[in-house]
ROLUMLO-558506 format. One record per residue (C-alpha): residue in one letter; y, x, z. Coordinates in nm, 4 decimals. Last residue first. Layout:
! residues N
resn	v	u	w
A	Y	X	Z
...
END
This chain:
! residues 474
resn	v	u	w
S	22.1413	-0.8604	9.1841
N	22.3389	-0.5833	8.9851
R	22.6147	-0.6729	8.7650
G	22.6926	-0.6386	8.4105
G	22.9205	-0.4581	8.2365
C	23.2242	-0.6530	8.3222
S	23.3063	-0.7825	7.9862
Y	22.9189	-0.8518	7.9302
L	22.8670	-1.0517	8.2300
K	23.1908	-1.2758	8.1299
A	23.0332	-1.3088	7.7837
L	22.7061	-1.4022	7.9359
D	22.8539	-1.6837	8.1220
V	22.9931	-1.8320	7.8059
S	22.6693	-1.7764	7.6218
F	22.4978	-1.9715	7.8963
T	22.7441	-2.2726	7.8167
A	22.6410	-2.2439	7.4333
V	22.2769	-2.2258	7.5400
K	22.3077	-2.5244	7.7507
S	22.1839	-2.8081	7.5365
I	21.8977	-2.6105	7.4090
L	21.7923	-2.4675	7.7697
M	21.8048	-2.8067	7.9435
F	21.6014	-2.9902	7.6782
V	21.3225	-2.7072	7.7301
I	21.3275	-2.7364	8.0974
A	21.3215	-3.0983	8.1046
E	21.0116	-3.0622	7.8923
N	20.8448	-2.8330	8.0977
F	20.9149	-3.0171	8.4264
L	20.7760	-3.3408	8.2598
F	20.4763	-3.1314	8.1486
Q	20.4173	-3.0310	8.5075
E	20.3936	-3.3845	8.5973
M	20.0512	-3.4113	8.4377
S	19.9161	-3.6788	8.1999
M	20.2855	-3.7557	8.1120
R	20.4798	-4.0668	8.0992
W	20.8575	-3.9729	8.0357
G	20.8796	-3.8912	7.6774
L	20.7535	-3.5595	7.5185
V	20.4554	-3.3930	7.6383
Q	20.1995	-3.6223	7.5427
V	19.8700	-3.4511	7.4122
S	19.7480	-3.4122	7.0913
A	20.0471	-3.5341	6.8524
N	20.2680	-3.4108	7.1409
I	20.1498	-3.0562	7.0794
I	20.3721	-3.0615	6.7357
I	20.6961	-3.1939	6.8600
L	20.6348	-2.9331	7.1882
S	20.6173	-2.6394	6.9692
L	20.9496	-2.7511	6.7775
L	21.1175	-2.7832	7.1060
P	20.9611	-2.4590	7.2178
L	21.1352	-2.2891	6.9306
L	21.4707	-2.4476	6.9338
V	21.5866	-2.1665	7.1751
V	21.5534	-1.9147	6.9038
T	21.7663	-2.0873	6.6750
K	22.0685	-2.1225	6.9297
I	22.0338	-1.7351	7.0043
P	22.0243	-1.6797	6.6198
N	22.3415	-1.8574	6.5581
L	22.3341	-1.9993	6.2000
S	22.4887	-2.3145	6.3566
I	22.2731	-2.5075	6.1135
G	21.9721	-2.5118	6.3356
N	22.1305	-2.5860	6.6818
K	22.2954	-2.9065	6.5449
I	22.0123	-2.9905	6.3358
I	21.7317	-2.9451	6.5785
L	21.9260	-3.1148	6.8316
R	22.0111	-3.4154	6.6030
A	21.6462	-3.4527	6.4777
L	21.5070	-3.4739	6.8534
I	21.7514	-3.7095	6.9254
A	21.6743	-3.9190	6.5948
I	21.2960	-3.9050	6.6818
L	21.3666	-4.0215	7.0285
I	21.5905	-4.3214	6.8853
I	21.3275	-4.4126	6.6430
S	21.0391	-4.4247	6.8951
G	21.2457	-4.6462	7.1229
F	21.3552	-4.9172	6.8877
Y	21.0045	-4.8763	6.6958
G	20.8266	-5.0143	7.0032
T	20.9048	-4.8478	7.3607
N	20.5709	-4.8351	7.5424
L	20.3202	-4.8719	7.2468
L	20.5231	-4.6315	7.0333
F	20.5422	-4.3553	7.3200
T	20.1526	-4.4111	7.3377
H	20.1365	-4.3387	6.9704
Y	20.3642	-4.0691	6.9672
G	20.1761	-3.8704	7.2402
V	19.8003	-3.9334	7.1367
H	19.5884	-3.7559	7.4138
F	19.7904	-3.9256	7.6901
N	19.6611	-4.2693	7.6309
E	19.8210	-4.5696	7.7420
N	19.6188	-4.8841	7.7213
E	19.5937	-5.0322	8.0838
F	19.9219	-4.9161	8.1685
Y	20.0710	-5.0588	7.8323
V	19.9222	-5.4239	7.8715
D	20.0141	-5.4237	8.2658
S	20.3756	-5.3900	8.1567
F	20.6338	-5.1024	8.1493
G	20.7494	-5.1850	7.7917
A	20.5029	-5.3430	7.5624
G	20.6911	-5.2434	7.2379
F	21.0546	-5.3179	7.1811
I	21.0319	-5.3842	6.8036
P	20.6814	-5.4147	6.7684
N	20.6391	-5.6785	7.0399
V	20.2838	-5.6768	7.1577
G	19.9349	-5.7520	7.0149
K	19.9394	-5.5297	6.7625
F	20.0342	-5.2053	6.9900
A	19.6995	-5.2858	7.1852
Q	19.5198	-5.2140	6.8670
M	19.7459	-4.9129	6.7943
V	19.6270	-4.7640	7.1258
M	19.2835	-4.8057	7.0564
P	19.2993	-4.6616	6.7058
A	19.4764	-4.3471	6.8401
H	19.2172	-4.2621	7.0842
Y	18.9114	-4.2873	6.8669
D	18.9497	-4.1440	6.4944
F	19.2767	-3.9884	6.5697
R	19.2305	-3.8000	6.9272
R	18.8784	-3.7704	6.8982
A	18.8329	-3.3923	6.8843
S	18.5323	-3.1740	6.9013
G	18.3344	-3.4062	6.6441
G	18.3872	-3.1423	6.3605
L	18.7314	-3.1666	6.3948
S	18.7648	-3.5538	6.4546
L	19.0170	-3.5628	6.1838
D	18.7661	-3.4300	5.9108
G	18.9527	-3.4688	5.5959
D	18.8379	-3.1504	5.4474
L	19.1507	-3.0036	5.5369
I	19.1422	-3.1105	5.8637
R	18.8368	-2.9137	5.8904
S	19.0560	-2.6037	5.9185
V	19.1503	-2.6908	6.2744
T	18.7858	-2.6142	6.3489
S	18.8904	-2.2429	6.3660
L	19.0318	-2.3013	6.7192
R	18.7016	-2.3596	6.8921
D	18.5375	-2.0383	6.7327
W	18.8319	-1.8551	6.8218
A	18.8194	-1.9737	7.1844
S	18.4371	-1.8693	7.1969
E	18.5247	-1.5319	7.0862
L	18.8306	-1.5060	7.3282
Q	18.6007	-1.6207	7.5960
G	18.3347	-1.3328	7.5100
Q	18.6040	-1.0695	7.4931
I	18.7694	-1.1740	7.8203
V	18.4228	-1.1840	7.9973
P	18.3450	-0.8259	7.8511
V	18.6785	-0.6612	7.9752
Q	18.7141	-0.4189	7.6819
M	18.9671	-0.6563	7.5487
I	19.2080	-0.5804	7.7919
I	19.2062	-0.1970	7.7146
F	19.2535	-0.3038	7.3492
F	19.5514	-0.5339	7.4175
L	19.6928	-0.2412	7.6328
F	19.6768	0.0109	7.3298
I	19.8239	-0.2438	7.1179
L	20.1326	-0.2782	7.3604
T	20.1775	0.0957	7.3978
I	20.1721	0.1203	6.9989
W	20.4067	-0.1469	6.9764
N	20.6350	-0.0117	7.2324
K	20.6242	0.3447	7.0703
I	20.6784	0.2150	6.7081
G	21.0121	0.0613	6.7939
N	21.0922	-0.0139	6.4303
F	21.0683	-0.4004	6.4817
K	21.4065	-0.4399	6.5817
L	21.5491	-0.7327	6.7453
N	21.9131	-0.6820	6.8906
P	22.1141	-0.7045	6.5802
T	21.9613	-1.0172	6.5072
K	21.7715	-1.1610	6.1946
V	21.5393	-1.4572	6.2973
L	21.2568	-1.4514	6.0465
A	21.0429	-1.2670	6.3256
F	21.0886	-1.5748	6.5611
L	20.9371	-1.7993	6.3034
G	20.6320	-1.5870	6.2893
W	20.6010	-1.5580	6.6558
S	20.6595	-1.9339	6.6774
L	20.3301	-1.9852	6.4499
I	20.1197	-1.8160	6.7167
M	20.2905	-2.0431	6.9776
T	20.2005	-2.3591	6.7925
L	19.8569	-2.2412	6.7186
T	19.7669	-2.1615	7.0919
W	19.9246	-2.4904	7.2074
S	19.7635	-2.7099	6.9512
R	19.4239	-2.5609	6.9981
T	19.3942	-2.5188	7.3959
A	19.1134	-2.2812	7.4114
S	19.2080	-2.1546	7.7497
L	19.1626	-1.8212	7.6830
S	19.4230	-1.8433	7.4143
I	19.6712	-1.9666	7.6698
S	19.6209	-1.6584	7.8755
L	19.6358	-1.4399	7.5733
L	19.9688	-1.5834	7.4648
S	20.1124	-1.5375	7.8465
V	19.9913	-1.1752	7.8199
L	20.1627	-1.0655	7.5023
N	20.4951	-1.2427	7.5767
I	20.4768	-1.0937	7.9320
L	20.4186	-0.7372	7.7644
Y	20.6690	-0.7981	7.5033
L	20.9312	-0.8923	7.7576
Y	20.8326	-0.5647	7.9636
Q	20.8489	-0.3349	7.6907
K	21.2015	-0.4751	7.6106
K	21.3346	-0.4012	7.9292
F	21.4741	-0.6996	8.1146
F	21.8068	-0.8171	8.2345
L	22.1218	-0.6055	8.0852
Q	21.9631	-0.6124	7.7574
N	22.2767	-0.6573	7.5388
R	22.2803	-0.8941	7.2237
L	22.0479	-1.1467	7.3576
T	21.7557	-1.2093	7.1160
L	21.4939	-1.0446	7.3242
F	21.5909	-1.2582	7.6280
Y	21.5359	-1.5727	7.4243
F	21.2027	-1.4727	7.2830
T	21.0864	-1.3862	7.6215
S	21.1928	-1.7177	7.7358
Y	20.9532	-1.8647	7.4949
Y	20.6411	-1.6950	7.6329
C	20.7382	-1.7467	8.0142
I	20.8021	-2.1095	7.9596
F	20.4552	-2.1671	7.7989
N	20.2934	-1.9401	8.0482
V	20.4497	-2.1399	8.3292
V	20.3514	-2.4736	8.1589
V	19.9898	-2.3479	8.1050
F	19.9505	-2.2066	8.4649
E	19.5519	-2.2070	8.4179
I	19.3175	-2.3598	8.1739
P	18.9738	-2.1955	8.2399
R	18.7950	-2.3587	7.9466
E	18.4088	-2.3013	7.9986
F	18.1543	-2.2581	7.7315
G	17.8697	-2.4539	7.6276
G	17.9461	-2.5185	7.2506
E	18.1028	-2.8503	7.3317
V	18.3348	-2.8255	7.6039
S	18.3160	-2.7536	7.9878
T	18.6210	-2.7986	8.1925
F	18.8256	-2.5774	8.4228
Y	19.1688	-2.7073	8.4358
L	19.0802	-3.0607	8.5478
N	18.9514	-2.9223	8.8660
R	18.6102	-2.8661	9.0068
A	18.4527	-2.8939	9.3666
S	18.0843	-2.8793	9.3581
S	18.1212	-2.5533	9.5789
D	18.2770	-2.7701	9.8439
K	18.6342	-2.6422	9.9382
L	18.7848	-2.2900	9.9804
L	18.5851	-2.0795	9.7375
S	18.5505	-2.3819	9.4914
V	18.9207	-2.3746	9.4816
L	18.9014	-2.0589	9.2424
P	18.7785	-2.2852	8.9799
A	18.4096	-2.2170	8.8682
N	18.1823	-1.9976	8.6581
I	18.1904	-1.7261	8.9277
L	18.2913	-1.4802	8.6528
L	18.5078	-1.7006	8.4272
G	18.7082	-1.8528	8.7380
I	18.7750	-1.4713	8.8332
V	18.9054	-1.4178	8.4834
Q	19.1097	-1.7284	8.4668
I	19.2409	-1.6442	8.8208
V	19.3561	-1.2852	8.6806
L	19.5015	-1.4209	8.3576
A	19.7218	-1.6612	8.5659
I	19.8235	-1.4047	8.8263
F	19.9463	-1.1855	8.5337
V	20.1447	-1.4760	8.3759
F	20.2686	-1.5348	8.7378
P	20.5029	-1.2242	8.7000
F	20.7545	-1.3772	8.5059
I	20.7861	-1.6684	8.7467
T	21.0853	-1.5240	8.9662
R	21.2387	-1.3276	8.6772
I	21.2842	-1.6655	8.4945
F	21.3858	-1.8341	8.7694
L	21.6630	-1.5577	8.8474
Y	21.7718	-1.5943	8.4464
F	21.7988	-1.9362	8.4889
N	22.0407	-1.9542	8.7793
D	22.2369	-1.6582	8.6480
F	22.2800	-1.8667	8.3449
T	22.4774	-2.1231	8.5362
R	22.3869	-2.5137	8.6247
F	22.0406	-2.4226	8.6198
V	21.9374	-2.6360	8.9471
F	22.2247	-2.8670	8.8434
F	22.1014	-2.9490	8.4817
V	21.7549	-2.9981	8.6159
S	21.8782	-3.2750	8.8472
Y	21.9467	-3.5180	8.5795
F	21.6391	-3.4973	8.3497
L	21.4377	-3.4491	8.6928
S	21.5402	-3.7988	8.7723
I	21.2787	-3.9041	8.5208
E	21.0236	-3.8459	8.8086
I	21.1626	-4.0884	9.0510
V	21.1859	-4.3620	8.7936
T	20.8212	-4.2747	8.7020
R	20.7139	-4.3244	9.0586
A	20.8580	-4.6828	9.0751
L	20.6948	-4.7653	8.7393
I	20.3731	-4.6569	8.8809
I	20.4297	-4.8908	9.1747
I	20.5302	-5.1637	8.9454
S	20.2150	-5.1353	8.7338
G	19.9917	-5.1522	9.0375
S	20.1865	-5.4855	9.1898
G	20.1334	-5.6593	8.8533
A	20.3415	-5.6343	8.5310
G	20.3614	-5.9301	8.2695
F	20.5495	-5.9239	7.9340
T	20.8710	-6.0420	8.0875
L	20.8459	-5.7662	8.3470
G	20.7538	-5.5268	8.0955
I	21.0203	-5.5855	7.8469
L	21.2766	-5.5456	8.1132
I	21.1655	-5.2098	8.2285
S	21.1141	-5.1009	7.8508
I	21.4982	-5.2050	7.8009
F	21.5848	-4.9839	8.1295
F	21.3963	-4.6999	7.9694
V	21.5480	-4.7322	7.6111
L	21.8973	-4.7370	7.7706
L	21.8103	-4.4280	7.9655
L	21.7234	-4.2569	7.6243
L	22.0695	-4.3383	7.5196
L	22.2149	-4.2007	7.8307
L	22.0194	-3.8985	7.7702
E	22.1770	-3.8416	7.4400
N	22.5004	-3.9350	7.5408
K	22.4767	-3.6601	7.8272
I	22.3513	-3.3875	7.5967
E	22.5858	-3.1080	7.7589
I	22.5252	-3.2254	8.1180
V	22.7894	-3.0331	8.3082
F	22.7742	-2.8666	8.6610
L	22.9523	-2.8030	8.9833
S	23.1378	-3.1609	9.0061
R	22.7848	-3.3201	9.0320
Y	22.7461	-3.1680	9.3728
K	22.6346	-3.4560	9.5843
F	22.4728	-3.5978	9.2675
A	22.2830	-3.2830	9.2143
K	22.1743	-3.2789	9.6075
L	22.0779	-3.6393	9.5679
A	21.8436	-3.5590	9.2636
I	21.7018	-3.2489	9.4351
I	21.6248	-3.4637	9.7356
I	21.4554	-3.7413	9.5251
L	21.2529	-3.4772	9.3401
Y	21.1423	-3.2885	9.6328
L	21.0336	-3.6116	9.8017
D	20.8067	-3.7267	9.5091
I	20.6570	-3.3798	9.4958
F	20.5793	-3.3698	9.8550
S	20.4034	-3.7263	9.7899
F	20.5316	-4.0482	9.8962
S	20.3790	-4.3140	10.0790
L	20.4086	-4.7005	10.0858
G	20.1073	-4.9305	10.1659
P	20.2042	-4.9664	10.5277
L	20.5532	-4.7887	10.5448
I	20.6661	-4.4381	10.4885
N	20.3453	-4.2603	10.4785
Y	20.3846	-3.9012	10.3940
L	20.1043	-3.7469	10.1844
P	20.0439	-3.3860	10.2169
L	19.9057	-3.1577	9.9512
R	19.5301	-3.1409	10.0035
K	19.2688	-3.0276	10.2372
T	19.2597	-3.3495	10.4755
D	19.0847	-3.5277	10.1821
S	19.0824	-3.9240	10.2874
L	19.3596	-3.9853	10.0125
E	19.1154	-3.8153	9.7625
G	19.1980	-3.4722	9.6300
G	19.3943	-3.3461	9.3384
G	19.5195	-2.9938	9.2958
F	19.7075	-2.7583	9.4982
I	19.4022	-2.4912	9.5053
G	19.2729	-2.6193	9.1517
G	19.2723	-2.2460	9.0454
P	19.6529	-2.2448	9.0344
E	19.7699	-2.6413	9.0314
C	20.0394	-2.5887	8.7954
L	20.2181	-2.8617	8.9882
I	20.2399	-2.5687	9.2686
V	20.3857	-2.3197	9.0607
L	20.6345	-2.5793	8.9393
V	20.7449	-2.6841	9.3126
F	20.7917	-2.3137	9.4074
A	20.9800	-2.2502	9.0584
F	21.2013	-2.5200	9.1503
W	21.2422	-2.3949	9.5094
F	21.3731	-2.0587	9.3682
Y	21.6108	-2.1966	9.0859
D	21.7777	-2.4313	9.4066
K	21.8661	-2.1005	9.5873
E	22.1680	-2.2721	9.7496
T	22.0130	-2.3691	10.0691
A	22.0105	-2.6683	10.2882
W	21.8566	-2.9374	10.0710
V	21.5625	-2.7347	9.9305
K	21.5380	-2.5906	10.2978
F	21.4800	-2.9101	10.4422
L	21.2192	-3.0013	10.1912
V	21.0538	-2.6775	10.2969
F	21.0500	-2.7721	10.6559
L	20.8967	-3.0887	10.5558
F	20.6194	-2.9203	10.3753
L	20.5271	-2.7077	10.6971
A	20.5303	-3.0139	10.9132
K	20.3026	-3.1851	10.6801
S	20.0611	-2.8937	10.6922
L	20.1009	-2.8774	11.0802
L	19.9715	-3.2516	11.0876
P	19.7063	-3.2075	10.8420
S	19.5362	-2.9598	11.0704
T	19.5166	-2.5944	10.9839
F	19.2935	-2.3714	10.7579
Y	19.2879	-2.5418	10.4330
I	19.6341	-2.6779	10.3998
F	19.8348	-2.4353	10.6194
F	19.6868	-2.1414	10.4916
V	19.7412	-2.2325	10.1207
S	20.1079	-2.2783	10.2145
I	20.1238	-1.9421	10.3764
L	19.9849	-1.8156	10.0425
L	20.2343	-1.9920	9.8464
L	20.5196	-1.8861	10.0953
I	20.4013	-1.5172	10.0531
L	20.4095	-1.5630	9.6590
L	20.7487	-1.7118	9.6452
E	20.9118	-1.4197	9.8748
V	20.7582	-1.1570	9.6456
F	20.8826	-1.3283	9.3198
D	21.2157	-1.3609	9.4817
K	21.2324	-1.0002	9.5737
Y	21.1445	-0.9015	9.2398
S	21.4431	-0.6651	9.2072
P	21.4824	-0.5037	8.8499
S	21.8211	-0.3794	8.9119
R	22.0512	-0.5028	8.6234
M	22.0376	-0.2940	8.3118
END
């Protein structure tokens, strides 16, 4: 077993607290200086997984602390004005720097799904041409430029996680954030407001703390971090030798991340994650044994203790009531009792716009697309963007990845398909596949899932070397 050092997590937590201090208690100039220093470290150091984790946590906007804000808001992530009317966010600059760094050190890594990504890149460029011919104003061009920066992540992610060690250290760094997510959710429910309301005007709310039908709040925190951690526990539980994490710890992370997602009452995410457990149980591996009675008794006891917290118990009851509305689909009610408007309202609006464009190539990145895109219906929006041509290619690539890994009968390759299968289902309710997301963290999530599926064989080679020398402490 490797030494369970959490130095990276502690350093990341300290850096986040320093960032909060500079954003909320110093001048915007000092805040800009701090994040410029971070960007310098991104370029100069080799701990790319650490800075990737830092950016991902910021994108998750814990408690709304790093989220949103008007351009005039001094308490927000800094914007850097390059020219009049041209500015870059910290996230933009990070993506540019890590892409340039990946290109500089391109000999150090391999993109195992290079052909698939090139095919998607072809679809992307066709969409640009279609958009320009169909009509794209200056606003659309600006959004397109940001999208180009964002999709560079599908290249640089293979550099960040060029070895198994990089991925392991990244996961080890973000695992503890599932507990932080749960704590922030409980605090939000107790004060009936996001955590950021303690730092800004009390009226400040964020996208991740919303009211829904029935009069209860949805504290949506660290969704992507929870998602990545949840499915990573399956991956590490399936490995032949446990040199990295104790099984009890993996089960605990799995339980808490699922609990946190459930508290947010996000139906598609919760359902797919629960279904994934059933699929995971079907995977027969020598390393996965369900006869660890002591471990299961401990986890059940912990879950029982957690459920004694009144605010958690009440939130789960409300979340279950919302989740149970899914059964109304069987009665033909696509609105789920009026609590969802994706297929009876959002989808028809997108498809109405699609009727007025070229069905083969869609609207591309035109004004028509940007005016009618709707992230509540991922497949419909991608169809509007790329037409039948792009949609068929995306489906073909997804099918190829599933078939290639599924028929191998390798339990590890099968397990890493679980997050992709979840995203395929979730994409019907919110866009988590493609390149235009409602939130950048979803793009990071997609990039990590594709990276893990494609590099699982490469990671196995790295693991074989570690096993041969009995592992090493880190």
